[in-house]
PDB file of N, H, CA, C and O in Angstrom:
ATOM      1  N   MET A   1      -2.358  -3.006  12.687  1.00  0.00           N
ATOM      2  CA  MET A   1      -1.668  -4.027  11.458  1.00  0.00           C
ATOM      3  C   MET A   1      -0.749  -5.110  12.686  1.00  0.00           C
ATOM      4  O   MET A   1      -0.625  -5.247  13.903  1.00  0.00           O
ATOM      5  N   VAL A   2      -0.349  -5.598  11.624  1.00  0.00           N
ATOM      6  H   VAL A   2      -0.450  -5.487  10.635  1.00  0.00           H
ATOM      7  CA  VAL A   2       0.292  -6.342  12.299  1.00  0.00           C
ATOM      8  C   VAL A   2       1.861  -6.646  11.281  1.00  0.00           C
ATOM      9  O   VAL A   2       2.153  -6.784  10.093  1.00  0.00           O
ATOM     10  N   MET A   3       2.695  -6.632  12.891  1.00  0.00           N
ATOM     11  H   MET A   3       2.457  -6.520  13.856  1.00  0.00           H
ATOM     12  CA  MET A   3       4.748  -7.209  12.090  1.00  0.00           C
ATOM     13  C   MET A   3       4.770  -7.949  11.566  1.00  0.00           C
ATOM     14  O   MET A   3       4.471  -9.050  12.028  1.00  0.00           O
ATOM     15  N   GLU A   4       5.202  -7.741  10.066  1.00  0.00           N
ATOM     16  H   GLU A   4       5.444  -6.847   9.691  1.00  0.00           H
ATOM     17  CA  GLU A   4       4.971  -9.004   9.625  1.00  0.00           C
ATOM     18  C   GLU A   4       6.095  -8.655   8.572  1.00  0.00           C
ATOM     19  O   GLU A   4       6.228  -7.576   7.995  1.00  0.00           O
ATOM     20  N   VAL A   5       6.840  -9.735   8.444  1.00  0.00           N
ATOM     21  H   VAL A   5       6.732 -10.611   8.913  1.00  0.00           H
ATOM     22  CA  VAL A   5       7.774  -9.890   7.194  1.00  0.00           C
ATOM     23  C   VAL A   5       7.662  -8.817   5.625  1.00  0.00           C
ATOM     24  O   VAL A   5       6.792  -9.044   4.784  1.00  0.00           O
ATOM     25  N   GLY A   6       8.734  -7.626   5.456  1.00  0.00           N
ATOM     26  H   GLY A   6       9.441  -7.441   6.139  1.00  0.00           H
ATOM     27  CA  GLY A   6       7.388  -7.419   4.291  1.00  0.00           C
ATOM     28  C   GLY A   6       7.003  -5.820   4.987  1.00  0.00           C
ATOM     29  O   GLY A   6       6.973  -4.791   4.312  1.00  0.00           O
ATOM     30  N   ARG A   7       6.824  -5.863   5.942  1.00  0.00           N
ATOM     31  H   ARG A   7       6.848  -6.699   6.490  1.00  0.00           H
ATOM     32  CA  ARG A   7       5.644  -4.615   6.199  1.00  0.00           C
ATOM     33  C   ARG A   7       6.974  -3.391   6.334  1.00  0.00           C
ATOM     34  O   ARG A   7       8.087  -3.618   6.808  1.00  0.00           O
ATOM     35  N   VAL A   8       6.431  -1.927   5.711  1.00  0.00           N
ATOM     36  H   VAL A   8       5.527  -1.743   5.326  1.00  0.00           H
ATOM     37  CA  VAL A   8       7.155  -0.999   5.890  1.00  0.00           C
ATOM     38  C   VAL A   8       6.660  -0.632   6.773  1.00  0.00           C
ATOM     39  O   VAL A   8       5.460  -0.842   6.951  1.00  0.00           O
ATOM     40  N   CYS A   9       7.632   0.245   7.890  1.00  0.00           N
ATOM     41  H   CYS A   9       8.607   0.416   7.745  1.00  0.00           H
ATOM     42  CA  CYS A   9       7.138   0.720   8.837  1.00  0.00           C
ATOM     43  C   CYS A   9       8.043   2.398   9.097  1.00  0.00           C
ATOM     44  O   CYS A   9       9.147   2.552   8.573  1.00  0.00           O
ATOM     45  N   VAL A  10       7.317   3.673  10.054  1.00  0.00           N
ATOM     46  H   VAL A  10       6.420   3.547  10.479  1.00  0.00           H
ATOM     47  CA  VAL A  10       8.719   4.436  10.039  1.00  0.00           C
ATOM     48  C   VAL A  10       8.720   4.696  11.621  1.00  0.00           C
ATOM     49  O   VAL A  10       7.681   4.913  12.244  1.00  0.00           O
ATOM     50  N   LYS A  11      10.027   4.651  12.225  1.00  0.00           N
ATOM     51  H   LYS A  11      10.871   4.475  11.719  1.00  0.00           H
ATOM     52  CA  LYS A  11      11.044   4.567  12.829  1.00  0.00           C
ATOM     53  C   LYS A  11      10.035   5.637  13.511  1.00  0.00           C
ATOM     54  O   LYS A  11       9.038   6.275  13.173  1.00  0.00           O
ATOM     55  N   LEU A  12      10.740   5.499  14.506  1.00  0.00           N
ATOM     56  H   LEU A  12      11.550   4.981  14.780  1.00  0.00           H
ATOM     57  CA  LEU A  12      10.512   7.136  15.691  1.00  0.00           C
ATOM     58  C   LEU A  12      11.332   6.705  16.339  1.00  0.00           C
ATOM     59  O   LEU A  12      11.558   6.810  15.133  1.00  0.00           O
ATOM     60  N   ALA A  13      11.876   6.412  16.814  1.00  0.00           N
ATOM     61  H   ALA A  13      11.692   6.327  17.793  1.00  0.00           H
ATOM     62  CA  ALA A  13      12.979   6.684  17.810  1.00  0.00           C
ATOM     63  C   ALA A  13      14.295   6.337  17.864  1.00  0.00           C
ATOM     64  O   ALA A  13      14.671   5.193  17.607  1.00  0.00           O
ATOM     65  N   GLY A  14      15.005   7.192  18.166  1.00  0.00           N
ATOM     66  H   GLY A  14      14.699   8.121  18.375  1.00  0.00           H
ATOM     67  CA  GLY A  14      16.733   6.332  17.468  1.00  0.00           C
ATOM     68  C   GLY A  14      17.026   8.178  17.035  1.00  0.00           C
ATOM     69  O   GLY A  14      16.460   9.268  17.109  1.00  0.00           O
ATOM     70  N   HIS A  15      18.486   7.463  16.500  1.00  0.00           N
ATOM     71  H   HIS A  15      18.946   6.577  16.439  1.00  0.00           H
ATOM     72  CA  HIS A  15      18.539   8.643  15.145  1.00  0.00           C
ATOM     73  C   HIS A  15      18.442   8.298  14.102  1.00  0.00           C
ATOM     74  O   HIS A  15      19.253   8.726  13.280  1.00  0.00           O
ATOM     75  N   GLU A  16      17.423   7.392  13.701  1.00  0.00           N
ATOM     76  H   GLU A  16      16.765   7.044  14.369  1.00  0.00           H
ATOM     77  CA  GLU A  16      16.945   7.059  12.617  1.00  0.00           C
ATOM     78  C   GLU A  16      15.511   7.698  12.507  1.00  0.00           C
ATOM     79  O   GLU A  16      14.969   7.622  11.405  1.00  0.00           O
ATOM     80  N   ALA A  17      14.813   8.344  13.573  1.00  0.00           N
ATOM     81  H   ALA A  17      15.253   8.406  14.469  1.00  0.00           H
ATOM     82  CA  ALA A  17      14.111   8.594  13.449  1.00  0.00           C
ATOM     83  C   ALA A  17      13.129   9.319  12.686  1.00  0.00           C
ATOM     84  O   ALA A  17      13.556  10.469  12.589  1.00  0.00           O
ATOM     85  N   GLY A  18      11.449   9.152  11.794  1.00  0.00           N
ATOM     86  H   GLY A  18      11.102   8.217  11.873  1.00  0.00           H
ATOM     87  CA  GLY A  18      11.627   9.763  10.917  1.00  0.00           C
ATOM     88  C   GLY A  18      11.749   9.021   9.478  1.00  0.00           C
ATOM     89  O   GLY A  18      11.235   9.374   8.417  1.00  0.00           O
ATOM     90  N   LYS A  19      12.734   7.673   9.786  1.00  0.00           N
ATOM     91  H   LYS A  19      13.152   7.386  10.648  1.00  0.00           H
ATOM     92  CA  LYS A  19      13.027   6.942   8.174  1.00  0.00           C
ATOM     93  C   LYS A  19      11.734   6.239   7.942  1.00  0.00           C
ATOM     94  O   LYS A  19      10.647   6.432   8.486  1.00  0.00           O
ATOM     95  N   ARG A  20      12.038   5.481   7.128  1.00  0.00           N
ATOM     96  H   ARG A  20      12.921   5.324   6.686  1.00  0.00           H
ATOM     97  CA  ARG A  20      11.452   4.296   6.966  1.00  0.00           C
ATOM     98  C   ARG A  20      12.549   2.961   6.143  1.00  0.00           C
ATOM     99  O   ARG A  20      13.606   2.988   5.512  1.00  0.00           O
ATOM    100  N   CYS A  21      11.429   1.712   6.661  1.00  0.00           N
ATOM    101  H   CYS A  21      10.571   1.690   7.173  1.00  0.00           H
ATOM    102  CA  CYS A  21      12.590   1.180   7.441  1.00  0.00           C
ATOM    103  C   CYS A  21      11.820  -0.225   6.796  1.00  0.00           C
ATOM    104  O   CYS A  21      10.807   0.112   6.184  1.00  0.00           O
ATOM    105  N   VAL A  22      12.001  -1.413   6.784  1.00  0.00           N
ATOM    106  H   VAL A  22      12.824  -1.687   7.282  1.00  0.00           H
ATOM    107  CA  VAL A  22      11.148  -2.917   6.156  1.00  0.00           C
ATOM    108  C   VAL A  22      11.806  -3.615   7.310  1.00  0.00           C
ATOM    109  O   VAL A  22      12.798  -3.240   7.936  1.00  0.00           O
ATOM    110  N   ILE A  23      11.199  -4.520   7.455  1.00  0.00           N
ATOM    111  H   ILE A  23      10.394  -4.824   6.946  1.00  0.00           H
ATOM    112  CA  ILE A  23      10.371  -5.535   8.233  1.00  0.00           C
ATOM    113  C   ILE A  23      11.384  -6.373   7.860  1.00  0.00           C
ATOM    114  O   ILE A  23      11.444  -6.297   6.633  1.00  0.00           O
ATOM    115  N   VAL A  24      12.433  -7.334   8.373  1.00  0.00           N
ATOM    116  H   VAL A  24      12.385  -7.396   9.370  1.00  0.00           H
ATOM    117  CA  VAL A  24      12.734  -7.979   7.234  1.00  0.00           C
ATOM    118  C   VAL A  24      12.731  -9.573   8.002  1.00  0.00           C
ATOM    119  O   VAL A  24      13.074 -10.679   7.586  1.00  0.00           O
ATOM    120  N   GLU A  25      12.210  -9.131   9.226  1.00  0.00           N
ATOM    121  H   GLU A  25      11.931  -8.232   9.564  1.00  0.00           H
ATOM    122  CA  GLU A  25      12.785 -10.576  10.195  1.00  0.00           C
ATOM    123  C   GLU A  25      12.261 -10.806  10.969  1.00  0.00           C
ATOM    124  O   GLU A  25      13.133 -11.577  11.369  1.00  0.00           O
ATOM    125  N   VAL A  26      11.142 -10.930  12.084  1.00  0.00           N
ATOM    126  H   VAL A  26      10.433 -10.303  11.759  1.00  0.00           H
ATOM    127  CA  VAL A  26      10.611 -11.401  13.302  1.00  0.00           C
ATOM    128  C   VAL A  26      11.195 -11.645  14.149  1.00  0.00           C
ATOM    129  O   VAL A  26      11.947 -12.330  13.456  1.00  0.00           O
ATOM    130  N   LEU A  27      11.889 -11.809  15.761  1.00  0.00           N
ATOM    131  H   LEU A  27      11.278 -11.252  16.324  1.00  0.00           H
ATOM    132  CA  LEU A  27      12.549 -12.592  16.243  1.00  0.00           C
ATOM    133  C   LEU A  27      11.529 -13.245  17.411  1.00  0.00           C
ATOM    134  O   LEU A  27      11.413 -14.457  17.592  1.00  0.00           O
ATOM    135  N   ASP A  28      10.764 -12.140  18.218  1.00  0.00           N
ATOM    136  H   ASP A  28      10.858 -11.155  18.071  1.00  0.00           H
ATOM    137  CA  ASP A  28       9.485 -12.469  18.663  1.00  0.00           C
ATOM    138  C   ASP A  28       8.670 -11.708  18.613  1.00  0.00           C
ATOM    139  O   ASP A  28       8.515 -10.866  17.728  1.00  0.00           O
ATOM    140  N   SER A  29       7.608 -11.996  20.153  1.00  0.00           N
ATOM    141  H   SER A  29       7.734 -12.680  20.871  1.00  0.00           H
ATOM    142  CA  SER A  29       5.990 -10.816  19.921  1.00  0.00           C
ATOM    143  C   SER A  29       6.901  -8.719  20.184  1.00  0.00           C
ATOM    144  O   SER A  29       6.245  -7.681  20.268  1.00  0.00           O
ATOM    145  N   THR A  30       8.664  -8.857  20.242  1.00  0.00           N
ATOM    146  H   THR A  30       9.197  -9.701  20.174  1.00  0.00           H
ATOM    147  CA  THR A  30       8.852  -7.620  21.031  1.00  0.00           C
ATOM    148  C   THR A  30       9.659  -6.744  19.880  1.00  0.00           C
ATOM    149  O   THR A  30       9.629  -5.563  19.535  1.00  0.00           O
ATOM    150  N   TYR A  31      10.569  -8.190  19.362  1.00  0.00           N
ATOM    151  H   TYR A  31      10.594  -9.150  19.642  1.00  0.00           H
ATOM    152  CA  TYR A  31      12.030  -7.751  18.639  1.00  0.00           C
ATOM    153  C   TYR A  31      11.615  -8.063  16.916  1.00  0.00           C
ATOM    154  O   TYR A  31      10.775  -8.862  16.503  1.00  0.00           O
ATOM    155  N   VAL A  32      12.260  -7.400  16.332  1.00  0.00           N
ATOM    156  H   VAL A  32      12.942  -6.751  16.667  1.00  0.00           H
ATOM    157  CA  VAL A  32      12.370  -7.622  14.564  1.00  0.00           C
ATOM    158  C   VAL A  32      13.442  -7.113  14.588  1.00  0.00           C
ATOM    159  O   VAL A  32      14.012  -6.384  15.400  1.00  0.00           O
ATOM    160  N   ILE A  33      13.817  -7.714  13.234  1.00  0.00           N
ATOM    161  H   ILE A  33      13.354  -8.306  12.574  1.00  0.00           H
ATOM    162  CA  ILE A  33      15.286  -7.314  12.305  1.00  0.00           C
ATOM    163  C   ILE A  33      14.339  -6.307  11.563  1.00  0.00           C
ATOM    164  O   ILE A  33      13.243  -6.714  11.178  1.00  0.00           O
ATOM    165  N   VAL A  34      14.783  -4.800  11.313  1.00  0.00           N
ATOM    166  H   VAL A  34      15.674  -4.470  11.626  1.00  0.00           H
ATOM    167  CA  VAL A  34      14.770  -3.673  10.345  1.00  0.00           C
ATOM    168  C   VAL A  34      16.313  -2.999   9.485  1.00  0.00           C
ATOM    169  O   VAL A  34      17.460  -2.799   9.885  1.00  0.00           O
ATOM    170  N   SER A  35      15.649  -2.812   8.208  1.00  0.00           N
ATOM    171  H   SER A  35      14.717  -2.975   7.883  1.00  0.00           H
ATOM    172  CA  SER A  35      16.352  -2.398   7.054  1.00  0.00           C
ATOM    173  C   SER A  35      15.911  -1.321   6.017  1.00  0.00           C
ATOM    174  O   SER A  35      14.779  -0.981   5.672  1.00  0.00           O
ATOM    175  N   GLY A  36      17.120  -0.891   5.629  1.00  0.00           N
ATOM    176  H   GLY A  36      18.039  -1.167   5.910  1.00  0.00           H
ATOM    177  CA  GLY A  36      15.615   0.720   4.556  1.00  0.00           C
ATOM    178  C   GLY A  36      17.040   1.083   3.951  1.00  0.00           C
ATOM    179  O   GLY A  36      17.967   0.287   3.799  1.00  0.00           O
ATOM    180  N   LEU A  37      17.041   2.512   3.617  1.00  0.00           N
ATOM    181  H   LEU A  37      16.288   3.159   3.741  1.00  0.00           H
ATOM    182  CA  LEU A  37      17.671   3.030   2.686  1.00  0.00           C
ATOM    183  C   LEU A  37      18.007   4.264   3.672  1.00  0.00           C
ATOM    184  O   LEU A  37      17.008   4.967   3.825  1.00  0.00           O
ATOM    185  N   GLY A  38      19.200   4.745   4.423  1.00  0.00           N
ATOM    186  H   GLY A  38      20.011   4.174   4.299  1.00  0.00           H
ATOM    187  CA  GLY A  38      19.132   5.308   5.033  1.00  0.00           C
ATOM    188  C   GLY A  38      19.631   4.923   6.872  1.00  0.00           C
ATOM    189  O   GLY A  38      20.239   5.514   7.765  1.00  0.00           O
ATOM    190  N   VAL A  39      18.926   3.565   6.691  1.00  0.00           N
ATOM    191  H   VAL A  39      18.433   3.085   5.966  1.00  0.00           H
ATOM    192  CA  VAL A  39      18.539   2.649   8.324  1.00  0.00           C
ATOM    193  C   VAL A  39      19.639   1.477   7.795  1.00  0.00           C
ATOM    194  O   VAL A  39      19.996   0.778   6.847  1.00  0.00           O
ATOM    195  N   LYS A  40      19.896   1.879   9.310  1.00  0.00           N
ATOM    196  H   LYS A  40      19.606   2.447  10.081  1.00  0.00           H
ATOM    197  CA  LYS A  40      21.479   0.398   9.560  1.00  0.00           C
ATOM    198  C   LYS A  40      20.209  -1.133   9.334  1.00  0.00           C
ATOM    199  O   LYS A  40      18.984  -1.254   9.357  1.00  0.00           O
ATOM    200  N   ARG A  41      21.616  -2.227   9.088  1.00  0.00           N
ATOM    201  H   ARG A  41      22.611  -2.129   9.069  1.00  0.00           H
ATOM    202  CA  ARG A  41      19.750  -3.388   9.503  1.00  0.00           C
ATOM    203  C   ARG A  41      20.366  -3.555  11.192  1.00  0.00           C
ATOM    204  O   ARG A  41      21.536  -3.452  11.560  1.00  0.00           O
ATOM    205  N   ARG A  42      19.143  -3.844  12.023  1.00  0.00           N
ATOM    206  H   ARG A  42      18.193  -3.928  11.724  1.00  0.00           H
ATOM    207  CA  ARG A  42      19.795  -4.243  13.117  1.00  0.00           C
ATOM    208  C   ARG A  42      18.300  -5.046  13.672  1.00  0.00           C
ATOM    209  O   ARG A  42      17.475  -5.513  12.886  1.00  0.00           O
ATOM    210  N   ARG A  43      18.172  -5.084  15.101  1.00  0.00           N
ATOM    211  H   ARG A  43      18.842  -4.705  15.739  1.00  0.00           H
ATOM    212  CA  ARG A  43      16.992  -5.557  15.943  1.00  0.00           C
ATOM    213  C   ARG A  43      16.589  -4.480  16.217  1.00  0.00           C
ATOM    214  O   ARG A  43      17.361  -3.521  16.250  1.00  0.00           O
ATOM    215  N   CYS A  44      15.221  -4.355  16.496  1.00  0.00           N
ATOM    216  H   CYS A  44      14.594  -5.133  16.470  1.00  0.00           H
ATOM    217  CA  CYS A  44      14.464  -3.020  16.539  1.00  0.00           C
ATOM    218  C   CYS A  44      12.996  -3.407  17.003  1.00  0.00           C
ATOM    219  O   CYS A  44      12.212  -4.173  16.442  1.00  0.00           O
ATOM    220  N   ASN A  45      12.772  -2.443  18.551  1.00  0.00           N
ATOM    221  H   ASN A  45      13.408  -1.820  19.007  1.00  0.00           H
ATOM    222  CA  ASN A  45      11.857  -3.061  19.982  1.00  0.00           C
ATOM    223  C   ASN A  45       9.990  -2.420  18.516  1.00  0.00           C
ATOM    224  O   ASN A  45       9.778  -1.329  17.987  1.00  0.00           O
ATOM    225  N   ILE A  46       9.299  -3.536  18.456  1.00  0.00           N
ATOM    226  H   ILE A  46       9.471  -4.422  18.886  1.00  0.00           H
ATOM    227  CA  ILE A  46       7.987  -2.932  18.384  1.00  0.00           C
ATOM    228  C   ILE A  46       7.658  -1.316  18.342  1.00  0.00           C
ATOM    229  O   ILE A  46       7.709  -0.441  17.478  1.00  0.00           O
ATOM    230  N   SER A  47       7.357  -1.374  19.493  1.00  0.00           N
ATOM    231  H   SER A  47       7.316  -2.085  20.195  1.00  0.00           H
ATOM    232  CA  SER A  47       6.901  -0.583  20.193  1.00  0.00           C
ATOM    233  C   SER A  47       7.706   1.027  19.588  1.00  0.00           C
ATOM    234  O   SER A  47       7.097   2.089  19.722  1.00  0.00           O
ATOM    235  N   HIS A  48       9.139   0.973  18.923  1.00  0.00           N
ATOM    236  H   HIS A  48       9.633   0.111  18.814  1.00  0.00           H
ATOM    237  CA  HIS A  48       9.801   2.229  18.246  1.00  0.00           C
ATOM    238  C   HIS A  48       9.155   2.509  16.570  1.00  0.00           C
ATOM    239  O   HIS A  48       9.561   3.414  15.841  1.00  0.00           O
ATOM    240  N   LEU A  49       8.108   1.536  16.207  1.00  0.00           N
ATOM    241  H   LEU A  49       7.778   0.800  16.799  1.00  0.00           H
ATOM    242  CA  LEU A  49       7.978   1.310  14.767  1.00  0.00           C
ATOM    243  C   LEU A  49       6.381   2.226  14.573  1.00  0.00           C
ATOM    244  O   LEU A  49       5.495   2.560  15.360  1.00  0.00           O
ATOM    245  N   GLU A  50       6.554   2.351  13.449  1.00  0.00           N
ATOM    246  H   GLU A  50       7.273   2.080  12.810  1.00  0.00           H
ATOM    247  CA  GLU A  50       5.286   2.764  13.120  1.00  0.00           C
ATOM    248  C   GLU A  50       4.446   2.433  12.149  1.00  0.00           C
ATOM    249  O   GLU A  50       3.874   3.399  11.644  1.00  0.00           O
ATOM    250  N   PRO A  51       4.155   1.290  11.679  1.00  0.00           N
ATOM    251  CA  PRO A  51       3.577   0.191  10.711  1.00  0.00           C
ATOM    252  C   PRO A  51       2.728   1.021   9.601  1.00  0.00           C
ATOM    253  O   PRO A  51       1.816   1.666  10.118  1.00  0.00           O
ATOM    254  N   THR A  52       2.843   1.170   7.945  1.00  0.00           N
ATOM    255  H   THR A  52       3.584   0.646   7.525  1.00  0.00           H
ATOM    256  CA  THR A  52       2.234   1.549   7.362  1.00  0.00           C
ATOM    257  C   THR A  52       1.457   0.594   6.779  1.00  0.00           C
ATOM    258  O   THR A  52       1.433  -0.575   7.165  1.00  0.00           O
ATOM    259  N   ASP A  53       0.482   1.256   5.386  1.00  0.00           N
ATOM    260  H   ASP A  53       0.502   2.205   5.072  1.00  0.00           H
ATOM    261  CA  ASP A  53      -0.398  -0.190   5.459  1.00  0.00           C
ATOM    262  C   ASP A  53       0.068  -0.343   3.881  1.00  0.00           C
ATOM    263  O   ASP A  53      -0.714  -0.548   2.952  1.00  0.00           O
ATOM    264  N   LYS A  54       1.333  -0.220   3.780  1.00  0.00           N
ATOM    265  H   LYS A  54       1.968  -0.054   4.534  1.00  0.00           H
ATOM    266  CA  LYS A  54       2.419  -1.006   2.649  1.00  0.00           C
ATOM    267  C   LYS A  54       3.272  -2.259   3.293  1.00  0.00           C
ATOM    268  O   LYS A  54       3.646  -2.355   4.462  1.00  0.00           O
ATOM    269  N   LYS A  55       3.508  -3.328   2.067  1.00  0.00           N
ATOM    270  H   LYS A  55       3.204  -3.250   1.118  1.00  0.00           H
ATOM    271  CA  LYS A  55       4.465  -4.212   2.404  1.00  0.00           C
ATOM    272  C   LYS A  55       4.413  -4.465   0.828  1.00  0.00           C
ATOM    273  O   LYS A  55       3.626  -4.432  -0.119  1.00  0.00           O
ATOM    274  N   LEU A  56       5.835  -4.757   1.163  1.00  0.00           N
ATOM    275  H   LEU A  56       6.474  -4.784   1.932  1.00  0.00           H
ATOM    276  CA  LEU A  56       7.139  -5.617   0.295  1.00  0.00           C
ATOM    277  C   LEU A  56       6.942  -7.346   0.128  1.00  0.00           C
ATOM    278  O   LEU A  56       6.686  -8.346   0.799  1.00  0.00           O
ATOM    279  N   ASP A  57       7.206  -6.987  -1.033  1.00  0.00           N
ATOM    280  H   ASP A  57       7.414  -6.175  -1.577  1.00  0.00           H
ATOM    281  CA  ASP A  57       7.154  -8.584  -1.608  1.00  0.00           C
ATOM    282  C   ASP A  57       8.574  -9.234  -1.326  1.00  0.00           C
ATOM    283  O   ASP A  57       9.297  -9.552  -2.270  1.00  0.00           O
ATOM    284  N   ILE A  58       8.926  -9.408  -0.113  1.00  0.00           N
ATOM    285  H   ILE A  58       8.339  -9.149   0.654  1.00  0.00           H
ATOM    286  CA  ILE A  58      10.109 -10.203   0.122  1.00  0.00           C
ATOM    287  C   ILE A  58      10.165 -10.975   0.988  1.00  0.00           C
ATOM    288  O   ILE A  58       9.242 -11.207   1.769  1.00  0.00           O
ATOM    289  N   SER A  59      11.775 -11.749   0.996  1.00  0.00           N
ATOM    290  H   SER A  59      12.525 -11.560   0.362  1.00  0.00           H
ATOM    291  CA  SER A  59      10.956 -12.730   1.719  1.00  0.00           C
ATOM    292  C   SER A  59      11.858 -13.289   3.207  1.00  0.00           C
ATOM    293  O   SER A  59      12.950 -13.459   2.664  1.00  0.00           O
ATOM    294  N   LYS A  60      11.998 -13.516   4.085  1.00  0.00           N
ATOM    295  H   LYS A  60      11.111 -13.378   4.525  1.00  0.00           H
ATOM    296  CA  LYS A  60      12.448 -13.668   5.404  1.00  0.00           C
ATOM    297  C   LYS A  60      13.935 -13.347   5.189  1.00  0.00           C
ATOM    298  O   LYS A  60      14.260 -14.053   4.235  1.00  0.00           O
ATOM    299  N   GLY A  61      14.668 -12.861   5.466  1.00  0.00           N
ATOM    300  H   GLY A  61      14.404 -12.287   6.241  1.00  0.00           H
ATOM    301  CA  GLY A  61      16.045 -12.909   6.403  1.00  0.00           C
ATOM    302  C   GLY A  61      16.672 -11.853   4.999  1.00  0.00           C
ATOM    303  O   GLY A  61      17.890 -11.911   4.831  1.00  0.00           O
ATOM    304  N   ALA A  62      16.131 -11.236   4.355  1.00  0.00           N
ATOM    305  H   ALA A  62      15.142 -11.190   4.491  1.00  0.00           H
ATOM    306  CA  ALA A  62      16.677 -10.220   2.808  1.00  0.00           C
ATOM    307  C   ALA A  62      17.458  -9.945   2.903  1.00  0.00           C
ATOM    308  O   ALA A  62      17.759  -9.602   4.046  1.00  0.00           O
ATOM    309  N   THR A  63      18.725  -9.808   1.601  1.00  0.00           N
ATOM    310  H   THR A  63      18.480 -10.087   0.672  1.00  0.00           H
ATOM    311  CA  THR A  63      19.289  -8.987   2.050  1.00  0.00           C
ATOM    312  C   THR A  63      19.062  -7.556   1.690  1.00  0.00           C
ATOM    313  O   THR A  63      18.183  -7.144   0.933  1.00  0.00           O
ATOM    314  N   ASP A  64      20.305  -6.569   2.568  1.00  0.00           N
ATOM    315  H   ASP A  64      21.018  -6.904   3.184  1.00  0.00           H
ATOM    316  CA  ASP A  64      20.423  -5.188   2.250  1.00  0.00           C
ATOM    317  C   ASP A  64      19.648  -4.465   1.402  1.00  0.00           C
ATOM    318  O   ASP A  64      18.876  -3.506   1.428  1.00  0.00           O
ATOM    319  N   GLU A  65      20.582  -6.034  -0.124  1.00  0.00           N
ATOM    320  H   GLU A  65      21.209  -6.813  -0.145  1.00  0.00           H
ATOM    321  CA  GLU A  65      20.409  -5.365  -1.740  1.00  0.00           C
ATOM    322  C   GLU A  65      19.206  -5.294  -1.874  1.00  0.00           C
ATOM    323  O   GLU A  65      18.681  -4.194  -2.045  1.00  0.00           O
ATOM    324  N   GLU A  66      18.315  -6.691  -1.822  1.00  0.00           N
ATOM    325  H   GLU A  66      18.741  -7.584  -1.683  1.00  0.00           H
ATOM    326  CA  GLU A  66      16.436  -7.085  -1.945  1.00  0.00           C
ATOM    327  C   GLU A  66      16.066  -6.240  -1.228  1.00  0.00           C
ATOM    328  O   GLU A  66      14.913  -6.276  -1.659  1.00  0.00           O
ATOM    329  N   VAL A  67      16.010  -5.190  -0.198  1.00  0.00           N
ATOM    330  H   VAL A  67      16.947  -5.161   0.152  1.00  0.00           H
ATOM    331  CA  VAL A  67      14.792  -5.049   0.490  1.00  0.00           C
ATOM    332  C   VAL A  67      15.407  -3.157  -0.634  1.00  0.00           C
ATOM    333  O   VAL A  67      14.642  -2.405  -1.238  1.00  0.00           O
ATOM    334  N   LYS A  68      16.857  -3.025  -0.494  1.00  0.00           N
ATOM    335  H   LYS A  68      17.478  -3.637  -0.004  1.00  0.00           H
ATOM    336  CA  LYS A  68      17.109  -1.977  -1.313  1.00  0.00           C
ATOM    337  C   LYS A  68      16.013  -1.776  -2.478  1.00  0.00           C
ATOM    338  O   LYS A  68      15.034  -1.030  -2.454  1.00  0.00           O
ATOM    339  N   ARG A  69      16.509  -2.780  -3.667  1.00  0.00           N
ATOM    340  H   ARG A  69      17.304  -3.386  -3.686  1.00  0.00           H
ATOM    341  CA  ARG A  69      15.862  -2.543  -4.682  1.00  0.00           C
ATOM    342  C   ARG A  69      14.393  -2.740  -4.727  1.00  0.00           C
ATOM    343  O   ARG A  69      13.717  -2.244  -5.628  1.00  0.00           O
ATOM    344  N   ALA A  70      13.692  -3.733  -3.402  1.00  0.00           N
ATOM    345  H   ALA A  70      14.242  -4.136  -2.671  1.00  0.00           H
ATOM    346  CA  ALA A  70      11.743  -3.621  -3.425  1.00  0.00           C
ATOM    347  C   ALA A  70      11.895  -2.313  -2.915  1.00  0.00           C
ATOM    348  O   ALA A  70      10.721  -1.956  -3.021  1.00  0.00           O
ATOM    349  N   LEU A  71      12.743  -0.906  -2.227  1.00  0.00           N
ATOM    350  H   LEU A  71      13.696  -1.196  -2.141  1.00  0.00           H
ATOM    351  CA  LEU A  71      11.989  -0.173  -1.812  1.00  0.00           C
ATOM    352  C   LEU A  71      11.825   0.820  -3.339  1.00  0.00           C
ATOM    353  O   LEU A  71      10.811   1.455  -3.628  1.00  0.00           O
ATOM    354  N   GLU A  72      12.962   0.755  -4.094  1.00  0.00           N
ATOM    355  H   GLU A  72      13.786   0.239  -3.859  1.00  0.00           H
ATOM    356  CA  GLU A  72      13.254   1.370  -5.029  1.00  0.00           C
ATOM    357  C   GLU A  72      12.459   0.792  -6.473  1.00  0.00           C
ATOM    358  O   GLU A  72      12.377   1.557  -7.434  1.00  0.00           O
ATOM    359  N   ALA A  73      11.965  -0.410  -6.540  1.00  0.00           N
ATOM    360  H   ALA A  73      12.032  -1.032  -5.759  1.00  0.00           H
ATOM    361  CA  ALA A  73      10.060  -1.100  -7.031  1.00  0.00           C
ATOM    362  C   ALA A  73       9.098  -0.320  -7.066  1.00  0.00           C
ATOM    363  O   ALA A  73       8.627   0.150  -8.102  1.00  0.00           O
ATOM    364  N   ALA A  74       8.510   0.007  -5.368  1.00  0.00           N
ATOM    365  H   ALA A  74       8.893  -0.375  -4.527  1.00  0.00           H
ATOM    366  CA  ALA A  74       7.577   0.398  -4.728  1.00  0.00           C
ATOM    367  C   ALA A  74       7.746   1.650  -5.101  1.00  0.00           C
ATOM    368  O   ALA A  74       6.849   2.202  -5.740  1.00  0.00           O
ATOM    369  N   GLY A  75       8.895   2.313  -4.780  1.00  0.00           N
ATOM    370  H   GLY A  75       9.624   1.866  -4.261  1.00  0.00           H
ATOM    371  CA  GLY A  75       8.908   4.212  -5.045  1.00  0.00           C
ATOM    372  C   GLY A  75       8.639   4.307  -3.622  1.00  0.00           C
ATOM    373  O   GLY A  75       8.517   5.410  -3.089  1.00  0.00           O
TER     374      GLY A  75
END
């Protein structure tokens, strides 16, 4: 699974482990910016993420509000 903007992932590490988040920006081959319901927008190592087969239609650098609306619309 490729790490791309809009990919829904599950966090594997940290105090937000087990929560779903969305990639809003790819920084390099190691780090991405994630955001989501119950997940603070922050830089995250891709080795701490488990990508799912779901992908949301959001633009690069989408705001937290746009991510929240897209997640709620997708269920």
